[in-house]
C-alpha positions in Angstrom: 72.2 28.3 76.6 72.2 31.8 75.0 72.0 33.4 78.4 75.0 31.4 79.6 77.1 32.4 76.5 76.2 36.1 77.0 77.1 36.0 80.7 80.4 34.2 79.9 81.1 36.8 77.2 80.5 39.7 79.6 82.6 38.1 82.2 85.6 37.6 79.8 85.2 41.2 78.6 85.2 42.5 82.1 88.4 40.5 82.9 90.0 41.9 79.7 89.1 45.4 80.6 90.3 45.0 84.1 93.7 43.9 82.9 94.0 46.7 80.4 92.9 49.4 82.9 94.7 48.0 86.0 97.6 50.4 85.6 95.1 53.2 85.4 93.2 52.1 88.5 91.8 55.1 90.4 91.1 53.4 93.6 93.3 55.9 95.5 92.8 58.9 97.7 90.9 61.9 96.1 94.1 64.0 95.7 95.7 61.5 93.4 94.8 63.5 90.3 96.7 66.5 91.7 100.1 64.8 91.5 102.7 66.7 89.6 106.4 66.7 88.7 109.5 66.4 90.8 109.2 68.1 94.2 112.4 70.2 93.9 111.2 71.8 90.7 107.8 72.7 91.9 106.9 76.4 91.5 105.7 77.7 94.8 103.6 80.9 95.5 106.6 82.5 97.2 108.7 82.0 94.1 106.2 83.9 92.0 105.7 86.7 94.6 109.4 87.4 95.1 110.0 87.5 91.4 107.1 89.7 90.7 107.9 92.0 93.6 111.5 92.5 92.4 111.1 92.8 88.6 107.5 93.6 87.6 107.5 96.8 85.5 104.7 98.6 87.5 106.7 98.3 90.7 109.9 99.5 89.0 107.9 102.5 87.6 106.4 103.3 91.0 109.8 103.2 92.6 111.2 105.5 89.9 108.3 108.0 90.5 109.1 107.8 94.2 112.7 108.8 93.5 111.3 111.7 91.4 109.2 112.8 94.4 112.3 112.6 96.7 114.1 114.9 94.2 111.2 117.3 94.3 111.6 117.6 98.1 115.3 118.4 97.7 114.5 120.9 95.0 111.9 122.7 97.2 114.3 122.8 100.1 116.7 124.7 97.8 114.6 127.8 98.3 116.1 128.0 101.8 119.7 127.7 100.6 122.2 130.3 101.7 122.8 132.8 98.9 126.0 134.7 98.4 126.3 137.6 96.1 129.1 140.1 95.4 129.4 143.3 93.5 131.7 146.3 93.1 133.0 148.9 90.7 136.0 151.2 90.2 136.0 154.6 88.4 139.0 154.6 86.1 138.4 158.2 84.7 136.6 161.3 85.8 136.6 163.8 88.6 135.7 161.1 91.2 137.9 158.0 91.7 135.8 156.0 94.1 136.0 152.2 94.2 133.9 149.8 96.2 133.6 146.1 96.8 130.9 144.3 98.7 129.7 140.8 99.5 126.5 139.6 101.1 125.1 136.3 102.6 121.3 135.8 102.8 119.7 132.8 104.6 115.8 132.4 104.4 114.3 131.2 107.7 111.6 128.5 108.0 109.5 130.5 110.4 107.7 133.9 110.2 108.8 134.3 106.6 112.1 135.6 108.0 115.5 136.1 106.5 119.0 136.6 108.0 121.6 138.6 106.1 125.2 139.6 106.7 127.3 141.8 104.4 130.8 143.3 104.3 131.8 146.3 102.2 134.9 148.3 101.7 135.5 151.5 99.7 138.4 153.7 98.6 138.6 157.1 96.9 135.9 159.8 96.7 132.3 159.5 95.6 129.7 162.1 94.5 127.1 163.0 97.1 124.5 160.8 95.4 126.8 157.8 96.1 127.6 158.8 99.6 126.4 155.5 101.0 129.4 153.7 99.6 131.9 155.4 102.0 133.4 153.0 104.7 136.2 153.2 107.1 139.6 152.0 105.8 139.0 148.4 106.9 135.4 148.4 105.6 132.2 147.8 107.4 130.2 144.8 108.6 126.4 144.7 108.6 124.1 142.1 110.2 120.3 142.1 110.0 117.1 140.1 110.2 113.7 140.6 108.5 110.3 139.1 109.6 106.8 139.1 108.1 104.2 140.0 110.6 101.0 139.4 108.6 101.2 137.9 105.1 103.9 135.1 104.8 104.1 134.8 108.6 102.5 131.4 109.0 103.0 130.2 105.4 104.6 131.5 102.3 105.3 130.1 98.8 108.6 128.6 99.8 107.3 126.8 102.9 104.2 125.7 101.0 106.4 124.0 98.3 108.5 122.2 100.8 105.5 120.9 102.7 103.7 120.0 99.5 106.7 118.1 98.2 107.1 116.2 101.5 103.4 115.2 101.4 103.8 114.2 97.8 106.7 112.0 98.7 104.6 110.3 101.4 101.9 109.8 98.8 104.6 108.3 96.5 105.6 105.9 99.3 102.0 104.8 99.7 101.6 104.5 95.9 104.6 102.1 95.9 103.0 100.1 98.7 99.7 99.9 96.9 101.3 99.0 93.6 103.3 96.2 95.3 100.1 94.9 96.9 98.2 95.1 93.6 100.9 93.3 91.7 101.4 90.6 94.4 97.6 90.1 94.6 97.3 89.7 90.9 100.3 87.4 90.7 99.0 85.2 93.5 95.6 84.8 91.8 97.3 84.0 88.5 99.3 81.4 90.3 96.3 79.6 91.7 94.4 79.8 88.3 97.5 78.2 86.7 97.6 75.4 89.3 93.9 74.7 89.0 94.1 74.7 85.2 97.1 72.3 85.3 95.2 69.9 87.6 92.2 69.9 85.3 94.6 68.8 82.5 95.7 65.9 84.7 92.1 64.9 85.4 91.2 64.8 81.7 94.4 63.0 80.7 93.7 60.3 83.2 90.1 60.0 82.0 91.3 59.8 78.4 93.9 57.2 79.1 91.3 54.9 80.7 89.1 55.1 77.7 92.0 54.4 75.3 93.0 51.4 77.4 89.4 50.2 77.4 89.4 50.5 73.6 92.2 48.0 73.3 90.3 45.5 75.4 87.1 46.1 73.4 89.0 45.6 70.1 90.3 42.2 71.4 86.8 41.1 72.4 85.3 42.2 69.1 87.9 40.3 67.2 87.1 37.2 69.2 83.4 37.7 68.6 82.7 38.1 72.3 81.4 41.7 72.0 79.3 43.5 69.5 80.9 46.2 67.3 78.5 48.8 68.7 80.5 48.8 72.0 83.6 49.7 70.1 81.9 52.6 68.4 80.4 53.8 71.7 83.9 53.8 73.3 85.4 55.6 70.3 82.8 58.3 70.9 83.8 58.5 74.5 87.4 58.8 73.5 86.5 61.7 71.1 84.6 63.5 73.8 87.4 63.1 76.3 90.0 64.3 73.8 87.8 67.4 73.3 87.7 68.0 77.0 91.5 67.5 77.3 92.1 69.9 74.3 90.1 72.6 76.0 91.8 72.0 79.3 95.2 72.2 77.7 94.3 75.5 76.0 93.1 77.0 79.3 96.3 75.8 81.0 98.4 77.4 78.3 96.5 80.7 78.7 96.9 80.5 82.5 100.7 79.8 82.0 101.0 82.9 79.9 99.2 85.0 82.5 101.4 83.7 85.3 104.5 84.2 83.2 103.5 87.9 83.0 104.2 88.1 86.7 106.9 85.4 87.2 109.9 87.2 85.8 113.6 86.7 85.7 116.4 89.0 86.7 116.3 90.5 83.2 112.7 91.6 83.8 111.3 89.3 81.1 108.5 86.8 81.6 109.6 83.2 82.2 108.4 80.3 80.2 106.6 77.8 82.6 107.0 74.1 82.5 104.2 71.8 83.5 106.6 69.8 85.6 106.6 72.9 87.9 103.0 72.3 89.0 102.7 71.7 92.8 101.5 68.3 94.0 98.1 69.7 95.1 96.1 72.8 96.1 96.3 72.9 99.9 93.0 72.6 101.7 92.2 74.7 104.8 94.5 74.4 107.9 94.5 75.8 111.4 96.7 78.8 110.4 94.1 79.8 107.8 91.3 79.3 110.3 93.0 81.6 112.8 93.8 84.1 110.1 90.1 84.3 109.1 88.9 84.3 112.6 90.9 87.5 113.4 88.6 89.4 111.1 85.6 88.7 113.4 87.1 91.2 115.8 85.8 94.7 115.2 88.9 96.2 116.8 91.1 94.4 114.4 89.1 95.7 111.4 89.1 99.3 112.9 92.9 99.2 113.2 93.2 97.9 109.7 91.0 100.7 108.3 92.9 103.3 110.3 96.2 102.4 108.8 95.0 101.4 105.3 97.3 103.0 102.6 94.4 104.1 100.4 92.9 106.1 103.3 96.4 107.4 104.3 96.9 108.5 100.7 93.7 110.5 100.7 94.6 111.9 104.1 97.8 113.3 102.6 95.8 114.7 99.6 93.6 116.5 102.1 96.6 117.9 104.0 98.0 119.1 100.6 94.7 120.8 99.9 94.6 122.4 103.3 98.1 123.8 102.7 96.9 125.2 99.4 93.9 126.8 101.1 96.2 128.3 103.8 98.5 129.7 101.1 95.4 131.3 99.3 94.2 132.8 102.5 97.7 134.1 103.2 97.7 136.0 99.9 94.7 137.9 101.0 96.4 139.4 104.0 98.2 142.8 104.2 102.0 142.6 103.8 103.7 144.0 106.9 107.4 143.4 107.2 109.7 144.3 110.1 113.5 144.6 109.8 116.4 145.2 112.2 119.9 145.8 110.9 123.2 146.7 112.7 126.4 148.1 111.1 129.9 148.1 112.6 132.7 150.2 110.9 136.2 148.6 110.9 139.6 150.2 111.0 140.6 153.9 110.9 138.3 156.7 109.7 138.1 156.6 105.9 137.5 159.4 103.3 133.8 159.5 104.3 134.8 161.2 107.5 133.9 160.7 111.2 130.2 160.3 110.4 131.1 156.8 109.1 132.9 155.7 112.2 129.9 155.1 114.5 128.0 151.8 114.9 124.4 152.0 113.5 121.2 150.3 114.4 118.3 150.6 111.9 114.7 149.5 112.5 112.4 149.5 109.5 109.0 148.3 108.2 107.1 148.1 105.0 103.3 147.8 104.5 101.1 147.0 101.5 97.6 145.7 101.1 95.7 144.3 98.1 92.4 146.3 97.9 90.2 144.1 95.6 91.8 140.7 96.3 90.0 139.0 93.5 92.8 136.6 92.8 93.0 135.6 96.4 89.3 135.2 96.7 89.2 133.0 93.6 92.1 130.9 94.9 90.4 130.4 98.2 87.1 129.3 96.6 89.0 126.8 94.4 90.9 125.4 97.4 87.8 125.0 99.5 86.0 123.2 96.7 88.8 120.8 96.2 89.1 120.1 99.9 85.4 119.4 100.1 85.6 117.0 97.2 88.5 115.1 98.9 86.7 114.9 102.2 83.8 113.3 100.3 86.2 110.9 98.6 87.6 109.9 102.0 84.1 109.1 103.4 83.4 107.1 100.2 86.7 105.2 100.4 86.0 104.3 104.1 82.6 102.9 103.2 84.0 101.1 100.1 86.9 99.4 102.0 84.5 98.2 104.7 82.1 96.8 102.2 84.8 95.2 100.1 86.3 93.6 103.2 82.9 92.2 104.3 82.4 90.9 100.7 85.8 89.2 100.7 85.1 87.5 104.1 81.7 86.3 102.9 83.3 85.0 99.6 86.0 83.2 101.6 83.4 81.5 103.9 81.4 80.4 100.8 84.6 79.2 99.0 85.6 77.1 102.0 82.1 75.6 102.3 82.0 74.8 98.5 85.5 73.3 98.8 84.4 71.1 101.7 81.3 69.9 99.8 83.4 69.3 96.6 85.8 67.2 98.7 82.9 65.2 100.1 81.3 64.7 96.7 84.5 63.5 95.1 85.0 61.0 97.9 81.5 59.7 97.4 81.8 59.4 93.7 85.1 57.7 94.1 83.4 55.1 96.3 80.7 54.6 93.6 83.3 54.3 90.8 85.3 51.8 92.7 82.2 49.7 93.5 81.1 49.9 89.9 84.5 48.8 88.7 84.4 45.7 91.0 80.9 44.9 89.7 82.1 45.2 86.2 85.1 42.9 86.8 82.6 40.4 88.2 80.4 40.6 85.1 77.5 42.3 87.0 77.8 45.7 85.2 78.7 47.0 81.8 81.2 49.6 80.6 78.5 52.2 79.9 77.8 52.5 83.6 81.5 52.4 84.4 82.1 55.2 81.9 79.3 57.2 83.6 80.9 56.7 87.0 84.3 57.7 85.7 83.1 60.9 84.0 81.0 61.8 87.0 84.1 61.5 89.2 86.2 63.5 86.7 83.7 66.3 86.7 83.7 66.3 90.5 87.5 66.4 90.5 87.4 69.4 88.2 84.9 71.1 90.5 87.1 70.3 93.4 90.1 71.9 91.7 88.0 75.0 91.0 86.7 75.1 94.5 90.2 74.8 96.1 91.6 77.4 93.7 88.7 79.8 94.5 89.4 79.3 98.2 93.1 80.2 97.7 92.1 83.3 95.6 89.7 84.4 98.3 92.6 84.2 100.8 94.7 86.2 98.4 91.9 88.8 98.2 91.8 89.0 102.0 95.6 89.3 102.2 95.5 92.2 99.7 92.7 94.0 101.5 94.5 93.6 104.8 97.8 94.7 103.3 99.4 91.5 104.7 103.1 92.0 104.1 103.9 88.5 105.2 101.5 86.6 103.0 102.2 88.8 100.0 106.0 88.6 100.6 106.3 92.4 100.5 109.2 92.5 102.9 111.2 90.0 100.8 111.0 92.2 97.7 112.2 95.5 99.0 
């Protein structure tokens, strides 16, 4: 008789629990816990990447520095601007009454350290013998000339060095902008998937808690009817307390992840946006054919070789090496003798002036100048410094090549492992869902008790949390690969320029 009463009590309790928890039934596909808010309001990765690429302060700063580098190029080119100068004088008192006015144009050349010059001068009156050079014909005189450096400053000089250095610096600034964009987009994408995974964990624990709270109502009814012992009520309260703790921790982690994502997801005013939980996407996507093809491309050594050859970090170092080579060439140039050659032609204009017929003939003048540093200590010191810097940069380049290759291999291995873990987590979740559903049916039939049901529910919830983590890690591994490959499409770089 007692056995019959106990069995009947358990059966009634099971039916009561089933009614209370029917609306919380989890006998659905595995991805049910990943459901979120309205579809139109869901925040997608592209939304975050576009916002970060347009408004994140690091990118704004890099673009500003790039503009500064462009200004430096224009400033350096100013050394080759045409220069006009004019001078003259007029004696107003004294024995001599000579007056002269002259103007000259000079244009530096970008080869052989050369310079073109043209001048016009005109004089009137008489000059003392020590100013005889001022005499011109009545309409003045025109002079044209050119100067070349044959040794020092022939291949490079300070002006050309500054222009070339500024151009290389601008190229480095462009690469810095690209690397900054990649770094920001990479971090933003990882923050997004951490946020999604954290939000889905909250949903798992909310659902777990709601089932325990519904069960508490059923238990309370059964205790009041004398069909269930009080200890079952206490046991379920303890389950509720534990599940509330798990939910509180999950909500904290979700809020932290929201803050981190808001750091990248910015509005047109450049300020971080406040995220709403309704913006969570429906699920973390599992692997698809496109991802498989994307991953498979990195099995091709030629693909990796092309990737390394055009990698911005290596290109940045290549520009640094070129700048160092230019500095070495300038230092070696300063150790050379200075030998300049010049050619000038002068044509008098108009009638013979007060200087006489000696000023009325065209002139052609060839000249040279020579100087040589004897000790050359400064040049030797500059050469030694430039060679040391160049050697260090070459070592950096070798290290960077090895580092990028190792990082890429690590990313590929991490991605493969993440995909394997995600597949296993999906399989495990499906298995535990089958066990939970079966245990729920046995409970409804009075063949089980709520302790085992609780165990099955919590085991499933833990598996769902591991699945959310695994899928999130897979997406972050794909983000790592996109950043390493400088994938402008996946990082939405083209959409943020």
